[in-house]
All heavy atoms as TSV, in Angstrom:
chain	resi	resn	atom	element	x	y	z
A	1	MET	N	N	95.812	18.715	28.123
A	1	MET	CA	C	94.583	19.144	27.300
A	1	MET	C	C	94.549	20.569	27.137
A	1	MET	O	O	95.181	21.378	27.988
A	1	MET	CB	C	93.399	18.598	28.053
A	1	MET	CG	C	93.325	17.099	27.963
A	1	MET	SD	S	91.659	16.461	28.576
A	1	MET	CE	C	92.151	15.879	30.094
A	2	GLN	N	N	93.821	21.019	26.161
A	2	GLN	CA	C	93.696	22.380	25.818
A	2	GLN	C	C	92.210	22.770	25.669
A	2	GLN	O	O	91.344	21.952	25.529
A	2	GLN	CB	C	94.480	22.753	24.689
A	2	GLN	CG	C	94.018	22.102	23.351
A	2	GLN	CD	C	94.915	22.303	22.187
A	2	GLN	OE1	O	95.913	23.025	22.208
A	2	GLN	NE2	N	94.634	21.632	21.045
A	3	THR	N	N	91.988	24.058	25.524
A	3	THR	CA	C	90.633	24.597	25.309
A	3	THR	C	C	90.524	24.757	23.701
A	3	THR	O	O	91.445	24.818	23.008
A	3	THR	CB	C	90.247	25.751	25.949
A	3	THR	OG1	O	91.144	26.886	25.542
A	3	THR	CG2	C	90.519	25.630	27.489
A	4	LEU	N	N	89.335	24.883	23.366
A	4	LEU	CA	C	89.019	25.129	21.912
A	4	LEU	C	C	89.568	26.439	21.493
A	4	LEU	O	O	90.104	26.668	20.373
A	4	LEU	CB	C	87.467	25.056	21.583
A	4	LEU	CG	C	87.185	25.142	20.162
A	4	LEU	CD1	C	87.741	23.971	19.301
A	4	LEU	CD2	C	85.588	25.036	20.044
A	5	LYS	N	N	89.591	27.463	22.399
A	5	LYS	CA	C	90.169	28.696	22.120
A	5	LYS	C	C	91.702	28.645	21.762
A	5	LYS	O	O	92.138	29.363	20.975
A	5	LYS	CB	C	89.971	29.571	23.356
A	5	LYS	CG	C	90.560	31.051	23.068
A	5	LYS	CD	C	90.477	31.813	24.482
A	5	LYS	CE	C	91.413	32.997	24.363
A	5	LYS	NZ	N	92.010	33.267	25.661
A	6	GLU	N	N	92.415	27.739	22.355
A	6	GLU	CA	C	93.754	27.584	22.157
A	6	GLU	C	C	94.157	26.705	20.942
A	6	GLU	O	O	95.376	26.703	20.532
A	6	GLU	CB	C	94.406	26.929	23.462
A	6	GLU	CG	C	94.271	27.744	24.697
A	6	GLU	CD	C	94.567	26.934	25.920
A	6	GLU	OE1	O	94.525	25.665	25.828
A	6	GLU	OE2	O	94.734	27.418	26.960
A	7	THR	N	N	93.200	26.126	20.330
A	7	THR	CA	C	93.461	25.229	19.172
A	7	THR	C	C	93.781	26.057	17.933
A	7	THR	O	O	93.170	27.087	17.676
A	7	THR	CB	C	92.156	24.374	18.844
A	7	THR	OG1	O	91.889	23.683	20.145
A	7	THR	CG2	C	92.460	23.373	17.804
A	8	LYS	N	N	94.738	25.640	17.206
A	8	LYS	CA	C	95.206	26.441	15.978
A	8	LYS	C	C	94.312	26.096	14.869
A	8	LYS	O	O	93.591	24.994	14.766
A	8	LYS	CB	C	96.567	26.074	15.642
A	8	LYS	CG	C	97.591	26.271	16.712
A	8	LYS	CD	C	97.729	27.823	17.029
A	8	LYS	CE	C	98.899	27.964	18.131
A	8	LYS	NZ	N	98.588	29.165	18.875
A	9	CYS	N	N	94.243	27.023	13.910
A	9	CYS	CA	C	93.508	26.796	12.631
A	9	CYS	C	C	93.992	25.639	11.892
A	9	CYS	O	O	95.219	25.372	11.767
A	9	CYS	CB	C	93.693	28.099	11.841
A	9	CYS	SG	S	92.571	28.174	10.489
A	10	GLY	N	N	93.073	24.795	11.365
A	10	GLY	CA	C	93.429	23.678	10.563
A	10	GLY	C	C	93.572	22.315	11.366
A	10	GLY	O	O	93.751	21.308	10.788
A	11	GLN	N	N	93.382	22.454	12.670
A	11	GLN	CA	C	93.412	21.214	13.510
A	11	GLN	C	C	92.136	20.453	13.728
A	11	GLN	O	O	91.058	21.138	13.754
A	11	GLN	CB	C	93.975	21.486	14.907
A	11	GLN	CG	C	95.564	21.907	14.985
A	11	GLN	CD	C	95.879	22.174	16.369
A	11	GLN	OE1	O	95.299	22.835	17.185
A	11	GLN	NE2	N	97.053	21.426	16.737
A	12	ASN	N	N	92.194	19.191	13.741
A	12	ASN	CA	C	91.089	18.358	14.269
A	12	ASN	C	C	91.159	17.983	15.661
A	12	ASN	O	O	92.263	17.539	16.037
A	12	ASN	CB	C	90.941	17.131	13.285
A	12	ASN	CG	C	90.395	17.268	11.984
A	12	ASN	OD1	O	89.320	17.925	11.891
A	12	ASN	ND2	N	91.002	16.899	10.970
A	13	VAL	N	N	90.214	18.177	16.391
A	13	VAL	CA	C	90.246	17.825	17.869
A	13	VAL	C	C	88.999	17.118	18.322
A	13	VAL	O	O	88.036	17.161	17.617
A	13	VAL	CB	C	90.494	19.114	18.736
A	13	VAL	CG1	C	91.824	19.750	18.593
A	13	VAL	CG2	C	89.268	20.140	18.464
A	14	THR	N	N	89.009	16.540	19.416
A	14	THR	CA	C	87.826	15.744	20.044
A	14	THR	C	C	87.491	16.403	21.395
A	14	THR	O	O	88.318	16.689	22.175
A	14	THR	CB	C	88.234	14.311	20.197
A	14	THR	OG1	O	88.594	13.792	18.919
A	14	THR	CG2	C	86.919	13.578	20.684
A	15	VAL	N	N	86.170	16.601	21.504
A	15	VAL	CA	C	85.649	17.214	22.750
A	15	VAL	C	C	85.873	16.189	23.982
A	15	VAL	O	O	85.440	15.034	23.819
A	15	VAL	CB	C	84.247	17.593	22.579
A	15	VAL	CG1	C	83.644	18.186	24.004
A	15	VAL	CG2	C	84.017	18.563	21.500
A	16	VAL	N	N	86.436	16.629	24.978
A	16	VAL	CA	C	86.729	15.771	26.163
A	16	VAL	C	C	85.683	16.149	27.181
A	16	VAL	O	O	85.075	15.275	27.909
A	16	VAL	CB	C	88.205	15.978	26.653
A	16	VAL	CG1	C	88.358	15.256	28.052
A	16	VAL	CG2	C	89.271	15.583	25.740
A	17	LYS	N	N	85.436	17.499	27.395
A	17	LYS	CA	C	84.580	17.868	28.442
A	17	LYS	C	C	84.036	19.253	28.233
A	17	LYS	O	O	84.692	20.149	27.549
A	17	LYS	CB	C	85.343	17.915	29.804
A	17	LYS	CG	C	84.701	18.353	30.951
A	17	LYS	CD	C	85.696	18.314	32.165
A	17	LYS	CE	C	85.212	19.194	33.315
A	17	LYS	NZ	N	86.127	19.226	34.354
A	18	LEU	N	N	82.849	19.615	28.538
A	18	LEU	CA	C	82.330	20.936	28.541
A	18	LEU	C	C	82.258	21.525	29.982
A	18	LEU	O	O	81.767	20.833	30.934
A	18	LEU	CB	C	80.816	20.868	28.110
A	18	LEU	CG	C	80.605	20.801	26.561
A	18	LEU	CD1	C	79.054	20.768	26.333
A	18	LEU	CD2	C	81.150	22.055	25.986
A	19	GLU	N	N	82.835	22.681	30.176
A	19	GLU	CA	C	82.736	23.299	31.448
A	19	GLU	C	C	81.652	24.354	31.431
A	19	GLU	O	O	81.036	24.551	30.355
A	19	GLU	CB	C	84.198	24.001	31.723
A	19	GLU	CG	C	85.155	23.063	31.917
A	19	GLU	CD	C	86.547	23.741	32.278
A	19	GLU	OE1	O	86.730	24.862	32.058
A	19	GLU	OE2	O	87.430	22.961	32.816
A	20	GLY	N	N	81.411	24.909	32.562
A	20	GLY	CA	C	80.254	25.847	32.576
A	20	GLY	C	C	79.120	25.207	33.272
A	20	GLY	O	O	79.022	24.039	33.616
A	21	SER	N	N	78.000	25.959	33.355
A	21	SER	CA	C	76.784	25.407	34.012
A	21	SER	C	C	75.511	26.113	33.472
A	21	SER	O	O	75.578	27.117	32.854
A	21	SER	CB	C	76.884	25.560	35.534
A	21	SER	OG	O	76.902	26.950	35.877
A	22	GLY	N	N	74.465	25.478	33.785
A	22	GLY	CA	C	73.156	26.075	33.415
A	22	GLY	C	C	72.950	26.347	31.858
A	22	GLY	O	O	73.269	25.500	31.104
A	23	ALA	N	N	72.367	27.490	31.572
A	23	ALA	CA	C	71.941	27.745	30.210
A	23	ALA	C	C	73.082	27.756	29.238
A	23	ALA	O	O	72.937	27.332	28.103
A	23	ALA	CB	C	71.279	29.176	30.231
A	24	VAL	N	N	74.249	28.217	29.632
A	24	VAL	CA	C	75.367	28.259	28.729
A	24	VAL	C	C	75.787	26.854	28.312
A	24	VAL	O	O	75.985	26.531	27.087
A	24	VAL	CB	C	76.653	28.879	29.361
A	24	VAL	CG1	C	77.870	28.826	28.514
A	24	VAL	CG2	C	76.364	30.348	29.664
A	25	LYS	N	N	75.881	25.968	29.227
A	25	LYS	CA	C	76.217	24.537	28.944
A	25	LYS	C	C	75.138	23.919	28.088
A	25	LYS	O	O	75.452	23.217	27.156
A	25	LYS	CB	C	76.430	23.742	30.203
A	25	LYS	CG	C	77.004	22.349	29.954
A	25	LYS	CD	C	77.391	21.663	31.283
A	25	LYS	CE	C	77.985	20.276	31.050
A	25	LYS	NZ	N	78.452	19.656	32.259
A	26	ARG	N	N	73.886	24.125	28.402
A	26	ARG	CA	C	72.801	23.542	27.626
A	26	ARG	C	C	72.821	24.101	26.233
A	26	ARG	O	O	72.596	23.358	25.236
A	26	ARG	CB	C	71.509	23.892	28.280
A	26	ARG	CG	C	70.191	23.639	27.602
A	26	ARG	CD	C	69.954	22.200	27.117
A	26	ARG	NE	N	70.187	21.178	28.123
A	26	ARG	CZ	C	70.423	19.966	27.881
A	26	ARG	NH1	N	70.478	19.503	26.548
A	26	ARG	NH2	N	70.588	19.008	28.720
A	27	ARG	N	N	73.063	25.362	26.037
A	27	ARG	CA	C	73.106	25.940	24.591
A	27	ARG	C	C	74.195	25.371	23.851
A	27	ARG	O	O	74.046	24.956	22.647
A	27	ARG	CB	C	73.411	27.453	24.728
A	27	ARG	CG	C	73.268	28.222	23.437
A	27	ARG	CD	C	73.303	29.725	23.601
A	27	ARG	NE	N	74.273	30.120	24.472
A	27	ARG	CZ	C	75.478	30.549	24.058
A	27	ARG	NH1	N	75.838	30.512	22.874
A	27	ARG	NH2	N	76.385	30.917	24.887
A	28	MET	N	N	75.396	25.083	24.438
A	28	MET	CA	C	76.570	24.390	23.674
A	28	MET	C	C	76.133	23.025	23.330
A	28	MET	O	O	76.412	22.609	22.172
A	28	MET	CB	C	77.762	24.396	24.694
A	28	MET	CG	C	78.181	25.753	25.046
A	28	MET	SD	S	79.260	26.615	23.920
A	28	MET	CE	C	80.828	25.989	24.471
A	29	MET	N	N	75.469	22.293	24.259
A	29	MET	CA	C	75.100	20.932	23.890
A	29	MET	C	C	74.020	20.924	22.803
A	29	MET	O	O	73.974	20.036	21.974
A	29	MET	CB	C	74.570	20.242	25.223
A	29	MET	CG	C	75.699	19.969	26.142
A	29	MET	SD	S	75.098	19.274	27.751
A	29	MET	CE	C	74.665	17.689	27.281
A	30	ASP	N	N	73.090	21.890	22.844
A	30	ASP	CA	C	72.101	21.984	21.722
A	30	ASP	C	C	72.765	22.247	20.389
A	30	ASP	O	O	72.119	21.868	19.394
A	30	ASP	CB	C	71.095	23.064	22.103
A	30	ASP	CG	C	70.160	22.829	23.267
A	30	ASP	OD1	O	70.029	21.502	23.609
A	30	ASP	OD2	O	69.512	23.560	23.846
A	31	MET	N	N	73.859	22.962	20.346
A	31	MET	CA	C	74.579	23.150	19.156
A	31	MET	C	C	75.335	21.981	18.619
A	31	MET	O	O	75.903	22.015	17.593
A	31	MET	CB	C	75.467	24.393	19.367
A	31	MET	CG	C	74.777	25.768	19.401
A	31	MET	SD	S	75.936	27.134	19.388
A	31	MET	CE	C	76.611	27.085	20.978
A	32	GLY	N	N	75.349	20.946	19.406
A	32	GLY	CA	C	76.034	19.688	19.026
A	32	GLY	C	C	77.461	19.486	19.630
A	32	GLY	O	O	78.078	18.470	19.349
A	33	ILE	N	N	77.805	20.338	20.483
A	33	ILE	CA	C	79.149	20.279	21.174
A	33	ILE	C	C	78.955	19.360	22.406
A	33	ILE	O	O	78.623	19.850	23.397
A	33	ILE	CB	C	79.692	21.576	21.530
A	33	ILE	CG1	C	79.721	22.478	20.303
A	33	ILE	CG2	C	81.105	21.446	22.226
A	33	ILE	CD1	C	80.135	23.919	20.558
A	34	THR	N	N	79.250	18.012	22.238
A	34	THR	CA	C	79.126	17.005	23.245
A	34	THR	C	C	80.328	16.266	23.382
A	34	THR	O	O	81.154	16.165	22.451
A	34	THR	CB	C	77.897	16.149	22.970
A	34	THR	OG1	O	78.047	15.491	21.756
A	34	THR	CG2	C	76.525	16.897	23.046
A	35	LYS	N	N	80.511	15.553	24.426
A	35	LYS	CA	C	81.766	14.743	24.634
A	35	LYS	C	C	81.872	13.746	23.573
A	35	LYS	O	O	80.976	13.051	23.094
A	35	LYS	CB	C	81.537	13.921	26.013
A	35	LYS	CG	C	82.839	13.171	26.434
A	35	LYS	CD	C	82.609	12.522	27.751
A	35	LYS	CE	C	83.737	11.751	28.122
A	35	LYS	NZ	N	83.611	11.142	29.419
A	36	GLY	N	N	83.126	13.575	22.962
A	36	GLY	CA	C	83.426	12.646	21.995
A	36	GLY	C	C	83.165	13.147	20.613
A	36	GLY	O	O	83.579	12.420	19.634
A	37	THR	N	N	82.723	14.284	20.442
A	37	THR	CA	C	82.398	14.934	19.078
A	37	THR	C	C	83.686	15.472	18.449
A	37	THR	O	O	84.495	16.132	19.168
A	37	THR	CB	C	81.377	15.993	19.151
A	37	THR	OG1	O	80.247	15.515	19.802
A	37	THR	CG2	C	81.034	16.489	17.786
A	38	SER	N	N	83.821	15.240	17.186
A	38	SER	CA	C	85.019	15.636	16.453
A	38	SER	C	C	84.781	17.098	15.894
A	38	SER	O	O	83.686	17.351	15.476
A	38	SER	CB	C	85.368	14.707	15.304
A	38	SER	OG	O	86.384	15.282	14.561
A	39	ILE	N	N	85.741	17.941	16.085
A	39	ILE	CA	C	85.652	19.369	15.696
A	39	ILE	C	C	86.900	19.659	14.783
A	39	ILE	O	O	88.005	19.325	15.146
A	39	ILE	CB	C	85.643	20.326	16.894
A	39	ILE	CG1	C	84.400	20.119	17.714
A	39	ILE	CG2	C	85.706	21.792	16.469
A	39	ILE	CD1	C	84.424	20.872	19.045
A	40	TYR	N	N	86.592	20.431	13.656
A	40	TYR	CA	C	87.695	20.944	12.806
A	40	TYR	C	C	87.707	22.448	12.995
A	40	TYR	O	O	86.613	23.058	12.656
A	40	TYR	CB	C	87.398	20.391	11.375
A	40	TYR	CG	C	88.425	21.104	10.418
A	40	TYR	CD1	C	89.696	20.712	10.416
A	40	TYR	CD2	C	87.994	22.064	9.478
A	40	TYR	CE1	C	90.661	21.212	9.582
A	40	TYR	CE2	C	88.829	22.577	8.567
A	40	TYR	CZ	C	90.171	22.182	8.565
A	40	TYR	OH	O	91.084	22.795	7.765
A	41	VAL	N	N	88.795	23.018	13.253
A	41	VAL	CA	C	88.934	24.441	13.375
A	41	VAL	C	C	89.122	24.961	11.993
A	41	VAL	O	O	90.248	24.852	11.522
A	41	VAL	CB	C	89.886	24.913	14.448
A	41	VAL	CG1	C	90.025	26.417	14.573
A	41	VAL	CG2	C	89.577	24.245	15.833
A	42	ARG	N	N	88.244	25.783	11.518
A	42	ARG	CA	C	88.333	26.312	10.111
A	42	ARG	C	C	89.097	27.683	10.170
A	42	ARG	O	O	90.032	27.812	9.312
A	42	ARG	CB	C	86.980	26.489	9.583
A	42	ARG	CG	C	86.203	25.215	9.283
A	42	ARG	CD	C	84.985	25.461	8.521
A	42	ARG	NE	N	85.218	26.475	7.481
A	42	ARG	CZ	C	84.703	26.472	6.246
A	42	ARG	NH1	N	83.821	25.682	5.991
A	42	ARG	NH2	N	84.839	27.343	5.431
A	43	LYS	N	N	88.567	28.564	10.931
A	43	LYS	CA	C	89.284	29.840	10.863
A	43	LYS	C	C	89.204	30.450	12.354
A	43	LYS	O	O	88.384	30.111	13.162
A	43	LYS	CB	C	88.351	30.879	10.088
A	43	LYS	CG	C	88.321	30.521	8.652
A	43	LYS	CD	C	87.398	31.539	7.929
A	43	LYS	CE	C	86.948	31.058	6.512
A	43	LYS	NZ	N	85.976	31.957	5.986
A	44	VAL	N	N	90.192	31.351	12.628
A	44	VAL	CA	C	90.231	32.106	13.860
A	44	VAL	C	C	90.434	33.550	13.458
A	44	VAL	O	O	91.358	33.880	12.703
A	44	VAL	CB	C	91.354	31.593	14.703
A	44	VAL	CG1	C	91.355	32.448	16.001
A	44	VAL	CG2	C	91.198	30.135	15.100
A	45	ALA	N	N	89.593	34.396	13.952
A	45	ALA	CA	C	89.629	35.823	13.601
A	45	ALA	C	C	91.023	36.319	14.157
A	45	ALA	O	O	91.611	35.838	15.085
A	45	ALA	CB	C	88.498	36.477	14.264
A	46	PRO	N	N	91.562	37.468	13.577
A	46	PRO	CA	C	92.800	37.979	14.030
A	46	PRO	C	C	92.961	38.320	15.512
A	46	PRO	O	O	94.080	38.068	16.137
A	46	PRO	CB	C	92.928	39.347	13.204
A	46	PRO	CG	C	92.036	39.092	11.996
A	46	PRO	CD	C	90.932	38.200	12.431
A	47	LEU	N	N	91.972	38.701	16.120
A	47	LEU	CA	C	91.977	38.922	17.605
A	47	LEU	C	C	91.464	37.671	18.448
A	47	LEU	O	O	91.265	37.757	19.606
A	47	LEU	CB	C	91.175	40.175	17.937
A	47	LEU	CG	C	91.729	41.435	17.339
A	47	LEU	CD1	C	90.925	42.626	17.765
A	47	LEU	CD2	C	93.212	41.637	17.832
A	48	GLY	N	N	91.221	36.607	17.770
A	48	GLY	CA	C	90.743	35.394	18.357
A	48	GLY	C	C	89.297	35.323	18.701
A	48	GLY	O	O	88.817	34.330	19.301
A	49	ASP	N	N	88.523	36.307	18.192
A	49	ASP	CA	C	87.092	36.258	18.462
A	49	ASP	C	C	86.310	36.610	17.196
A	49	ASP	O	O	86.427	37.776	16.685
A	49	ASP	CB	C	86.704	37.156	19.587
A	49	ASP	CG	C	85.449	36.991	20.203
A	49	ASP	OD1	O	84.905	35.951	20.022
A	49	ASP	OD2	O	84.955	37.861	20.993
A	50	PRO	N	N	85.538	35.751	16.545
A	50	PRO	CA	C	85.123	34.407	16.968
A	50	PRO	C	C	86.056	33.349	16.281
A	50	PRO	O	O	86.873	33.683	15.499
A	50	PRO	CB	C	83.693	34.289	16.369
A	50	PRO	CG	C	83.827	35.182	15.119
A	50	PRO	CD	C	84.775	36.312	15.459
A	51	VAL	N	N	85.776	32.138	16.738
A	51	VAL	CA	C	86.441	30.914	16.188
A	51	VAL	C	C	85.359	30.188	15.341
A	51	VAL	O	O	84.264	29.932	15.784
A	51	VAL	CB	C	86.838	30.022	17.301
A	51	VAL	CG1	C	87.444	28.702	16.787
A	51	VAL	CG2	C	87.805	30.698	18.229
A	52	GLU	N	N	85.776	29.931	14.119
A	52	GLU	CA	C	84.793	29.242	13.160
A	52	GLU	C	C	85.202	27.671	13.139
A	52	GLU	O	O	86.318	27.463	12.920
A	52	GLU	CB	C	84.810	29.907	11.845
A	52	GLU	CG	C	83.728	29.276	10.826
A	52	GLU	CD	C	83.710	29.837	9.549
A	52	GLU	OE1	O	83.942	31.101	9.427
A	52	GLU	OE2	O	83.563	29.103	8.584
A	53	ILE	N	N	84.206	26.862	13.497
A	53	ILE	CA	C	84.477	25.477	13.504
A	53	ILE	C	C	83.497	24.690	12.581
A	53	ILE	O	O	82.462	25.208	12.260
A	53	ILE	CB	C	84.343	24.859	14.934
A	53	ILE	CG1	C	83.056	25.089	15.504
A	53	ILE	CG2	C	85.401	25.519	15.883
A	53	ILE	CD1	C	82.730	24.431	16.806
A	54	THR	N	N	83.925	23.462	12.200
A	54	THR	CA	C	83.039	22.560	11.561
A	54	THR	C	C	82.729	21.363	12.483
A	54	THR	O	O	83.668	20.773	13.003
A	54	THR	CB	C	83.540	22.023	10.281
A	54	THR	OG1	O	83.902	23.092	9.355
A	54	THR	CG2	C	82.662	21.086	9.509
A	55	ILE	N	N	81.433	21.186	12.812
A	55	ILE	CA	C	81.098	20.145	13.707
A	55	ILE	C	C	79.830	19.506	13.152
A	55	ILE	O	O	78.780	20.202	12.834
A	55	ILE	CB	C	80.844	20.844	15.083
A	55	ILE	CG1	C	80.537	19.648	16.142
A	55	ILE	CG2	C	79.890	21.862	15.117
A	55	ILE	CD1	C	80.577	20.120	17.572
A	56	ARG	N	N	79.784	18.177	13.170
A	56	ARG	CA	C	78.631	17.441	12.696
A	56	ARG	C	C	78.153	17.764	11.286
A	56	ARG	O	O	76.905	17.826	11.141
A	56	ARG	CB	C	77.536	17.389	13.761
A	56	ARG	CG	C	77.879	16.853	15.056
A	56	ARG	CD	C	76.781	16.924	16.102
A	56	ARG	NE	N	77.269	16.475	17.319
A	56	ARG	CZ	C	76.845	15.363	17.947
A	56	ARG	NH1	N	76.123	14.507	17.366
A	56	ARG	NH2	N	77.328	15.084	19.199
A	57	GLY	N	N	79.085	18.295	10.501
A	57	GLY	CA	C	78.588	18.610	9.133
A	57	GLY	C	C	78.147	19.986	8.912
A	57	GLY	O	O	77.655	20.287	7.750
A	58	TYR	N	N	78.155	20.867	9.831
A	58	TYR	CA	C	77.870	22.241	9.649
A	58	TYR	C	C	78.779	23.181	10.282
A	58	TYR	O	O	79.676	22.804	11.159
A	58	TYR	CB	C	76.408	22.469	10.170
A	58	TYR	CG	C	76.266	22.509	11.711
A	58	TYR	CD1	C	76.338	23.761	12.423
A	58	TYR	CD2	C	76.030	21.389	12.392
A	58	TYR	CE1	C	76.179	23.735	13.774
A	58	TYR	CE2	C	75.906	21.364	13.802
A	58	TYR	CZ	C	75.984	22.550	14.459
A	58	TYR	OH	O	75.826	22.618	15.767
A	59	GLU	N	N	78.863	24.479	9.883
A	59	GLU	CA	C	79.819	25.448	10.297
A	59	GLU	C	C	79.135	26.111	11.433
A	59	GLU	O	O	77.987	26.552	11.451
A	59	GLU	CB	C	80.181	26.488	9.176
A	59	GLU	CG	C	81.112	25.833	8.261
A	59	GLU	CD	C	80.469	24.891	7.188
A	59	GLU	OE1	O	79.381	25.174	6.861
A	59	GLU	OE2	O	81.267	23.950	6.849
A	60	LEU	N	N	79.961	26.499	12.503
A	60	LEU	CA	C	79.570	27.157	13.629
A	60	LEU	C	C	80.544	28.198	14.089
A	60	LEU	O	O	81.708	27.889	14.068
A	60	LEU	CB	C	79.226	26.142	14.678
A	60	LEU	CG	C	78.816	26.600	16.091
A	60	LEU	CD1	C	77.467	27.231	16.089
A	60	LEU	CD2	C	78.804	25.497	17.114
A	61	SER	N	N	80.147	29.414	14.565
A	61	SER	CA	C	81.085	30.350	14.963
A	61	SER	C	C	80.873	30.551	16.566
A	61	SER	O	O	79.697	30.647	16.961
A	61	SER	CB	C	80.793	31.772	14.296
A	61	SER	OG	O	81.250	31.659	12.940
A	62	LEU	N	N	81.880	30.492	17.289
A	62	LEU	CA	C	81.813	30.606	18.748
A	62	LEU	C	C	82.611	31.733	19.208
A	62	LEU	O	O	83.695	32.085	18.681
A	62	LEU	CB	C	82.332	29.330	19.278
A	62	LEU	CG	C	81.630	28.037	19.186
A	62	LEU	CD1	C	82.449	27.021	19.914
A	62	LEU	CD2	C	80.274	28.105	19.929
A	63	ARG	N	N	81.988	32.540	20.160
A	63	ARG	CA	C	82.798	33.566	20.792
A	63	ARG	C	C	83.951	32.961	21.625
A	63	ARG	O	O	83.886	31.817	22.146
A	63	ARG	CB	C	81.877	34.373	21.727
A	63	ARG	CG	C	80.806	35.218	21.000
A	63	ARG	CD	C	79.949	35.910	21.896
A	63	ARG	NE	N	78.950	34.937	22.303
A	63	ARG	CZ	C	78.090	35.073	23.300
A	63	ARG	NH1	N	78.297	36.095	24.173
A	63	ARG	NH2	N	77.156	34.172	23.604
A	64	LYS	N	N	84.970	33.704	21.820
A	64	LYS	CA	C	86.110	33.334	22.542
A	64	LYS	C	C	85.761	32.910	23.989
A	64	LYS	O	O	86.307	31.829	24.428
A	64	LYS	CB	C	87.159	34.483	22.709
A	64	LYS	CG	C	88.403	34.250	23.239
A	64	LYS	CD	C	89.399	35.268	23.053
A	64	LYS	CE	C	88.979	36.663	23.101
A	64	LYS	NZ	N	90.043	37.639	23.048
A	65	HIS	N	N	84.828	33.642	24.588
A	65	HIS	CA	C	84.380	33.145	25.930
A	65	HIS	C	C	83.812	31.809	25.930
A	65	HIS	O	O	84.051	31.053	26.870
A	65	HIS	CB	C	83.398	34.248	26.423
A	65	HIS	CG	C	82.876	33.942	27.752
A	65	HIS	ND1	N	83.609	34.145	28.996
A	65	HIS	CD2	C	81.609	33.477	28.216
A	65	HIS	CE1	C	82.879	33.724	29.932
A	65	HIS	NE2	N	81.685	33.326	29.544
A	66	ASP	N	N	83.034	31.439	24.926
A	66	ASP	CA	C	82.351	30.144	24.845
A	66	ASP	C	C	83.436	29.103	24.487
A	66	ASP	O	O	83.304	27.977	25.023
A	66	ASP	CB	C	81.260	30.128	23.873
A	66	ASP	CG	C	80.042	30.960	24.308
A	66	ASP	OD1	O	79.904	31.140	25.503
A	66	ASP	OD2	O	79.299	31.482	23.439
A	67	ALA	N	N	84.341	29.444	23.651
A	67	ALA	CA	C	85.380	28.501	23.186
A	67	ALA	C	C	86.291	28.074	24.421
A	67	ALA	O	O	86.772	26.972	24.368
A	67	ALA	CB	C	86.209	28.962	22.146
A	68	GLU	N	N	86.369	28.840	25.439
A	68	GLU	CA	C	87.235	28.569	26.595
A	68	GLU	C	C	86.641	27.413	27.388
A	68	GLU	O	O	87.294	26.808	28.144
A	68	GLU	CB	C	87.369	29.806	27.453
A	68	GLU	CG	C	88.242	30.884	26.925
A	68	GLU	CD	C	88.306	32.096	27.730
A	68	GLU	OE1	O	87.441	32.324	28.564
A	68	GLU	OE2	O	89.281	32.871	27.586
A	69	ASN	N	N	85.361	27.235	27.298
A	69	ASN	CA	C	84.653	26.283	28.138
A	69	ASN	C	C	84.607	24.894	27.419
A	69	ASN	O	O	84.036	23.934	28.051
A	69	ASN	CB	C	83.109	26.681	28.229
A	69	ASN	CG	C	82.976	27.966	29.166
A	69	ASN	OD1	O	83.772	28.102	30.069
A	69	ASN	ND2	N	82.032	28.631	28.943
A	70	VAL	N	N	85.179	24.648	26.301
A	70	VAL	CA	C	85.229	23.404	25.581
A	70	VAL	C	C	86.632	22.815	25.764
A	70	VAL	O	O	87.593	23.351	25.125
A	70	VAL	CB	C	84.813	23.561	24.123
A	70	VAL	CG1	C	84.857	22.230	23.446
A	70	VAL	CG2	C	83.499	24.186	23.959
A	71	ILE	N	N	86.864	21.739	26.504
A	71	ILE	CA	C	88.118	21.167	26.743
A	71	ILE	C	C	88.291	20.066	25.572
A	71	ILE	O	O	87.324	19.245	25.415
A	71	ILE	CB	C	88.215	20.453	28.072
A	71	ILE	CG1	C	87.814	21.388	29.182
A	71	ILE	CG2	C	89.623	19.896	28.263
A	71	ILE	CD1	C	88.819	22.701	29.239
A	72	VAL	N	N	89.347	20.134	24.861
A	72	VAL	CA	C	89.608	19.241	23.755
A	72	VAL	C	C	90.959	18.528	23.864
A	72	VAL	O	O	91.793	18.931	24.573
A	72	VAL	CB	C	89.551	20.018	22.402
A	72	VAL	CG1	C	88.086	20.559	22.183
A	72	VAL	CG2	C	90.528	21.076	22.280
A	73	GLU	N	N	91.150	17.492	23.029
A	73	GLU	CA	C	92.432	16.859	22.889
A	73	GLU	C	C	92.710	16.533	21.551
A	73	GLU	O	O	91.927	16.454	20.709
A	73	GLU	CB	C	92.454	15.552	23.726
A	73	GLU	CG	C	91.560	14.488	23.294
A	73	GLU	CD	C	91.599	13.130	24.084
A	73	GLU	OE1	O	92.438	13.167	25.066
A	73	GLU	OE2	O	90.923	12.210	23.751
């Protein structure tokens, strides 16, 4: 398994697990990143920060630090 940060541009992945705790994990879940959700990686900035994804029909940009907490397959 890999993290969302390691996922290449143009790939479709599925969320397996959210790491982290407290407010960070709650914020990610509020944005729609939950177990079993499909994510399409649209763009990755040249230095890897931020990562632009499409999830549940909308576009979302995540910081590299937050993308490391999303385990995908």
